[in-house]
Kinemage of the C-alpha trace (Angstrom):
@kinemage 1
@onewidth
@group {chain A} dominant
@subgroup {mainchain}
@vectorlist {calphas} color= white
{ca met a 1} P 1.944 -16.743 194.829
{ca lys a 2} L 4.081 -14.724 192.424
{ca ile a 3} L 4.326 -16.001 188.868
{ca ser a 4} L 6.075 -14.827 185.725
{ca lys a 5} L 4.680 -12.064 183.543
{ca arg a 6} L 4.193 -14.685 180.819
{ca leu a 7} L 2.016 -16.937 182.981
{ca glu a 8} L 0.145 -13.988 184.465
{ca thr a 9} L -0.731 -12.779 180.962
{ca ile a 10} L -1.981 -16.253 180.055
{ca ala a 11} L -4.058 -16.316 183.243
{ca gln a 12} L -5.720 -13.005 182.374
{ca met a 13} L -6.940 -14.566 179.115
{ca val a 14} L -9.100 -17.025 181.086
{ca thr a 15} L -12.768 -16.060 181.217
{ca ala a 16} L -14.144 -15.766 184.755
{ca gln a 17} L -15.756 -18.915 186.181
{ca ser a 18} L -14.100 -21.151 183.604
{ca thr a 19} L -13.139 -24.779 184.024
{ca val a 20} L -9.554 -25.137 182.844
{ca ala a 21} L -7.043 -27.829 181.945
{ca asp a 22} L -3.396 -26.751 181.916
{ca ile a 23} L -1.635 -29.162 179.554
{ca gly a 24} L 2.092 -29.516 180.192
{ca thr a 25} L 1.673 -27.858 183.570
{ca asp a 26} L 5.337 -28.202 184.592
{ca his a 27} L 5.601 -26.636 188.078
{ca gly a 28} L 1.860 -26.130 188.458
{ca tyr a 29} L 2.158 -22.389 188.972
{ca leu a 30} L -0.593 -21.415 186.537
{ca pro a 31} L -3.291 -23.695 188.038
{ca cys a 32} L -2.524 -22.353 191.524
{ca tyr a 33} L -2.724 -18.756 190.326
{ca leu a 34} L -6.036 -19.364 188.557
{ca ile a 35} L -7.668 -20.736 191.708
{ca gln a 36} L -6.112 -18.199 194.089
{ca his a 37} L -7.290 -15.276 191.962
{ca his a 38} L -10.762 -16.751 191.342
{ca leu a 39} L -10.184 -16.900 187.587
{ca ala a 40} L -11.292 -20.535 187.374
{ca val a 41} L -13.690 -22.672 189.402
{ca lys a 42} L -11.965 -25.940 188.489
{ca val a 43} L -8.482 -26.730 187.200
{ca ile a 44} L -6.872 -29.932 185.965
{ca ala a 45} L -3.072 -29.821 185.884
{ca ala a 46} L -1.681 -32.390 183.456
{ca asp a 47} L 1.752 -33.442 182.287
{ca met a 48} L 3.035 -36.414 180.311
{ca asn a 49} L 6.156 -36.813 182.457
{ca pro a 50} L 5.994 -38.091 186.060
{ca leu a 51} L 8.752 -35.860 187.461
{ca pro a 52} L 7.250 -32.481 186.435
{ca leu a 53} L 3.861 -33.696 187.640
{ca gln a 54} L 5.357 -34.572 191.031
{ca val a 55} L 6.823 -31.065 191.207
{ca ala a 56} L 3.397 -29.642 190.353
{ca gln a 57} L 1.751 -31.786 193.037
{ca arg a 58} L 4.243 -30.461 195.557
{ca thr a 59} L 3.596 -26.865 194.520
{ca ile a 60} L -0.155 -27.385 194.747
{ca ala a 61} L 0.158 -28.993 198.184
{ca glu a 62} L 2.377 -26.175 199.464
{ca gln a 63} L -0.288 -23.687 198.393
{ca gly a 64} L -2.985 -25.688 200.185
{ca leu a 65} L -4.861 -26.388 196.955
{ca ser a 66} L -4.695 -30.174 196.691
{ca glu a 67} L -8.465 -30.452 197.086
{ca lys a 68} L -9.156 -27.823 194.418
{ca ile a 69} L -6.688 -28.769 191.673
{ca glu a 70} L -6.622 -32.256 190.191
{ca thr a 71} L -3.407 -33.573 188.670
{ca arg a 72} L -3.298 -36.109 185.857
{ca leu a 73} L -0.458 -37.985 184.168
{ca gly a 74} L -0.874 -38.379 180.424
{ca asn a 75} L -0.161 -37.125 176.940
{ca gly a 76} L -1.877 -33.956 175.753
{ca leu a 77} L -5.658 -33.875 175.647
{ca ser a 78} L -5.882 -37.646 176.178
{ca val a 79} L -6.209 -36.939 179.916
{ca leu a 80} L -9.557 -35.231 179.311
{ca ser a 81} L -13.064 -36.391 178.486
{ca pro a 82} L -15.312 -34.354 176.170
{ca asp a 83} L -17.062 -31.450 177.950
{ca glu a 84} L -15.000 -31.959 181.113
{ca val a 85} L -13.516 -28.465 180.870
{ca asp a 86} L -14.296 -25.484 178.676
{ca thr a 87} L -10.801 -23.979 178.445
{ca val a 88} L -7.369 -25.421 177.728
{ca thr a 89} L -4.043 -23.668 178.213
{ca ile a 90} L -0.877 -24.951 176.548
{ca ser a 91} L 2.357 -23.007 176.891
{ca gly a 92} L 6.098 -23.352 176.508
{ca met a 93} L 6.085 -25.721 173.521
{ca gly a 94} L 6.657 -25.307 169.800
{ca gly a 95} L 3.715 -24.292 167.654
{ca gly a 96} L 3.950 -27.493 165.639
{ca leu a 97} L 3.796 -29.661 168.750
{ca ile a 98} L 0.835 -27.737 170.153
{ca ala a 99} L -0.994 -28.192 166.841
{ca glu a 100} L -0.312 -31.944 167.006
{ca ile a 101} L -1.654 -32.090 170.578
{ca leu a 102} L -4.872 -30.357 169.521
{ca ser a 103} L -5.318 -32.529 166.429
{ca ser a 104} L -4.677 -35.819 168.230
{ca glu a 105} L -7.929 -35.656 170.246
{ca pro a 106} L -10.506 -34.066 167.905
{ca thr a 107} L -13.569 -35.052 169.969
{ca val a 108} L -12.178 -33.459 173.126
{ca cys a 109} L -10.953 -30.437 171.197
{ca arg a 110} L -14.349 -29.807 169.606
{ca ser a 111} L -15.966 -29.810 173.063
{ca leu a 112} L -13.808 -26.878 174.215
{ca lys a 113} L -14.837 -23.237 174.087
{ca arg a 114} L -11.473 -21.507 174.398
{ca leu a 115} L -7.820 -22.330 173.699
{ca ile a 116} L -5.088 -20.157 175.205
{ca leu a 117} L -1.817 -21.012 173.495
{ca gln a 118} L 1.707 -19.728 174.039
{ca pro a 119} L 4.093 -21.240 171.500
{ca asn a 120} L 7.812 -20.724 172.028
{ca val a 121} L 8.390 -20.906 168.263
{ca ala a 122} L 6.386 -21.267 165.038
{ca ala a 123} L 3.252 -19.422 166.127
{ca tyr a 124} L 2.259 -19.349 162.457
{ca arg a 125} L 1.657 -23.109 162.664
{ca leu a 126} L -1.130 -22.486 165.191
{ca arg a 127} L -2.723 -19.781 163.066
{ca his a 128} L -2.774 -22.219 160.156
{ca trp a 129} L -4.224 -24.911 162.433
{ca ala a 130} L -6.938 -22.522 163.637
{ca tyr a 131} L -7.890 -21.585 160.092
{ca asp a 132} L -8.009 -25.234 158.987
{ca his a 133} L -10.096 -26.426 161.969
{ca gly a 134} L -12.745 -23.733 162.395
{ca trp a 135} L -11.261 -21.692 165.240
{ca gln a 136} L -11.085 -17.922 165.172
{ca ile a 137} L -8.369 -15.765 166.694
{ca ile a 138} L -10.111 -13.562 169.250
{ca ala a 139} L -7.031 -12.140 170.999
{ca glu a 140} L -3.280 -11.984 170.590
{ca glu a 141} L -0.592 -10.643 172.870
{ca leu a 142} L 3.146 -10.172 172.572
{ca leu a 143} L 5.325 -9.657 175.621
{ca lys a 144} L 8.987 -9.511 176.507
{ca glu a 145} L 10.391 -11.031 179.677
{ca asp a 146} L 14.033 -11.748 180.558
{ca asn a 147} L 15.013 -10.811 176.993
{ca his a 148} L 12.653 -13.410 175.518
{ca tyr a 149} L 9.592 -12.633 173.409
{ca tyr a 150} L 6.387 -14.594 173.870
{ca glu a 151} L 3.332 -14.704 171.612
{ca ile a 152} L -0.011 -15.654 173.126
{ca ile a 153} L -2.900 -16.656 170.870
{ca val a 154} L -6.476 -17.059 172.115
{ca leu a 155} L -8.876 -19.093 169.992
{ca glu a 156} L -12.607 -19.732 170.136
{ca gln a 157} L -14.708 -21.808 167.794
{ca gly a 158} L -16.420 -19.874 165.051
{ca gln a 159} L -16.196 -18.698 161.493
{ca thr a 160} L -12.578 -18.162 160.549
{ca val a 161} L -11.421 -14.971 158.880
{ca pro a 162} L -9.084 -15.503 155.907
{ca leu a 163} L -5.523 -14.327 156.589
{ca asn a 164} L -2.920 -13.245 154.097
{ca val a 165} L 0.533 -14.830 154.149
{ca ala a 166} L 2.082 -12.080 156.265
{ca glu a 167} L -0.679 -12.253 158.889
{ca phe a 168} L 0.018 -15.934 159.528
{ca phe a 169} L 3.565 -14.959 160.530
{ca ile a 170} L 2.919 -11.593 162.165
{ca gly a 171} L -0.427 -12.189 163.842
{ca pro a 172} L -3.459 -10.312 162.453
{ca leu a 173} L -4.468 -8.714 165.754
{ca leu a 174} L -0.901 -7.763 166.686
{ca leu a 175} L -0.656 -6.060 163.311
{ca gln a 176} L -4.090 -4.457 163.606
{ca lys a 177} L -3.274 -2.760 166.907
{ca arg a 178} L 0.309 -1.940 165.844
{ca his a 179} L 1.672 -3.657 168.919
{ca pro a 180} L 4.563 -1.613 170.358
{ca leu a 181} L 6.846 -4.662 170.568
{ca leu a 182} L 6.077 -5.970 167.111
{ca ile a 183} L 8.848 -4.258 165.130
{ca glu a 184} L 11.661 -5.210 167.507
{ca tyr a 185} L 10.309 -8.756 167.734
{ca leu a 186} L 10.224 -9.103 163.958
{ca gln a 187} L 13.730 -7.639 163.720
{ca lys a 188} L 14.972 -10.335 166.078
{ca glu a 189} L 13.175 -13.022 164.058
{ca lys a 190} L 14.657 -11.692 160.834
{ca lys a 191} L 18.162 -11.728 162.309
{ca arg a 192} L 17.687 -15.397 163.131
{ca asp a 193} L 16.430 -16.169 159.634
{ca asp a 194} L 19.294 -14.169 158.085
{ca ala a 195} L 21.732 -16.451 159.911
{ca ile a 196} L 19.918 -19.453 158.426
{ca leu a 197} L 20.105 -17.889 154.961
{ca thr a 198} L 23.860 -17.425 155.362
{ca lys a 199} L 24.252 -21.138 156.031
{ca leu a 200} L 21.936 -22.066 153.169
{ca ala a 201} L 23.978 -19.939 150.764
{ca ala a 202} L 26.840 -22.397 151.108
{ca ala a 203} L 24.631 -25.359 150.156
{ca asp a 204} L 23.541 -26.191 146.629
{ca ser a 205} L 21.002 -28.959 147.234
{ca ala a 206} L 17.426 -28.684 146.034
{ca asp a 207} L 16.226 -28.715 149.641
{ca ala a 208} L 18.515 -25.819 150.570
{ca leu a 209} L 17.357 -23.815 147.553
{ca tyr a 210} L 13.715 -24.442 148.479
{ca lys a 211} L 14.246 -23.316 152.090
{ca lys a 212} L 16.149 -20.235 150.928
{ca thr a 213} L 13.353 -19.285 148.530
{ca gln a 214} L 10.722 -19.777 151.246
{ca leu a 215} L 12.556 -17.532 153.710
{ca leu a 216} L 13.200 -14.803 151.148
{ca asn a 217} L 9.549 -14.812 150.076
{ca lys a 218} L 8.423 -14.775 153.704
{ca trp a 219} L 10.366 -11.624 154.546
{ca gln a 220} L 9.519 -9.890 151.307
{ca thr a 221} L 5.830 -10.352 152.124
{ca ile a 222} L 6.253 -9.265 155.745
{ca asn a 223} L 8.197 -6.160 154.719
{ca glu a 224} L 5.486 -5.155 152.265
{ca val a 225} L 2.887 -5.248 155.050
{ca ile a 226} L 5.094 -3.606 157.675
{ca thr a 227} L 6.008 -0.655 155.461
{ca cys a 228} L 2.293 0.021 154.960
{ca gln a 229} L 1.416 -0.182 158.670
{ca phe a 230} L 4.470 1.332 160.366
{ca ser a 231} L 6.802 4.261 159.682
{ca val a 232} L 9.680 2.006 158.704
{ca asn a 233} L 11.196 1.385 155.303
{ca lys a 234} L 12.294 -2.178 155.897
{ca leu a 235} L 13.020 -4.601 158.708
């Protein structure tokens, strides 16, 4: 079956012969692809909402994979037992929500070998989570599809490498390899934050001043790193 570039990239991050749980599986496309392309020997497709899970069950049945992919209804990692799978994929959610999902079931999470995460926003929250919980970033990817940018972060347990402030936002491995999409992605992110700063300028509350200061400091730090790594003066 044909899947999006985003899901295909996630699939390629799965180590051969893995056992995988796709949390928030939605249509069930990723589990089907993993089995059809022999990227996983076992897949559990889980979702907390009955309707998306029914859609996934239908997709799986149409592909003739009902005996190879198990579906489960439940919230986050609560559908899993420790050591039941070695890899978890979570995509299409905010970074903060993904971090909450991982933190809510620490015993299950500690039994995993690899996390493949695709946050729609706030990827920096996952890098902070990884650093705080003993997971190292072993791969990062940035892709553009249908005018949307997607960050993919792959984590494995191990000694964490300290990151500077800019690396939490940019992604240390994306920065290290000077990813060809990184500048235009950061320019889009800055444009969004500039719009927020414009709104904050009209407010005089302490909270607004704090948020404004945080955003200004964030982009000052990012610009300092970017000007050292790329042939640009400023984002």
